[in-house]
C-alpha positions in Angstrom: 22.3 40.0 -2.8 19.0 38.0 -3.0 19.0 34.5 -4.2 17.8 34.2 -7.8 15.4 31.2 -8.0 14.5 29.5 -11.3 11.9 27.0 -12.3 12.6 23.7 -13.9 11.8 25.1 -17.4 14.1 28.1 -16.8 17.0 26.0 -15.5 16.7 23.5 -18.4 16.9 26.4 -20.9 19.9 27.9 -18.9 21.7 24.5 -19.0 20.6 23.8 -22.6 19.2 20.5 -21.5 15.7 19.0 -21.8 13.2 19.4 -19.0 13.0 15.6 -18.7 16.8 15.3 -18.1 16.8 18.0 -15.4 13.7 16.4 -13.8 15.5 13.0 -13.6 18.6 14.7 -12.1 16.3 16.2 -9.5 14.7 12.9 -8.6 18.0 11.3 -8.2 19.4 14.1 -6.1 22.2 14.8 -8.6 21.5 18.5 -9.1 21.1 21.1 -6.3 17.3 21.8 -6.1 14.5 22.4 -3.7 11.0 21.0 -4.0 8.5 23.6 -2.7 4.8 23.0 -3.1 5.3 20.2 -5.6 7.5 22.4 -7.8 11.3 22.1 -8.3 13.1 25.4 -7.7 16.8 26.1 -8.3 19.3 28.6 -6.9 21.1 29.8 -10.1 24.4 30.3 -8.3 24.4 26.8 -6.9 23.5 25.3 -10.2 26.2 27.2 -12.0 28.7 26.0 -9.4 27.5 22.4 -9.8 27.7 22.6 -13.6 31.3 23.7 -13.4 32.1 20.7 -11.3 30.6 18.4 -13.9 33.3 19.2 -16.4 35.4 16.2 -17.4 38.9 16.2 -15.9 41.6 16.6 -18.6 44.2 13.9 -18.5 47.7 15.4 -18.5 50.3 13.3 -20.1 53.8 14.0 -21.2 54.5 14.3 -24.9 57.0 11.8 -26.1 60.0 13.6 -27.6 62.1 12.2 -30.4 65.8 11.8 -29.6 
């Protein structure tokens, strides 16, 4: 299956984030992206995988029971 590439504008809409936020993530190397010809391009599958890893970890604690 071919790779589905998206532009900065498209990936921002996909992530429901501002273009400025996504651009800053690119500059800092925090989001998987490729810069080709001065434009940032994104592999949709890589970004979706990355986004899932950004979820906060749920703290599991035992509930206190009354005796």
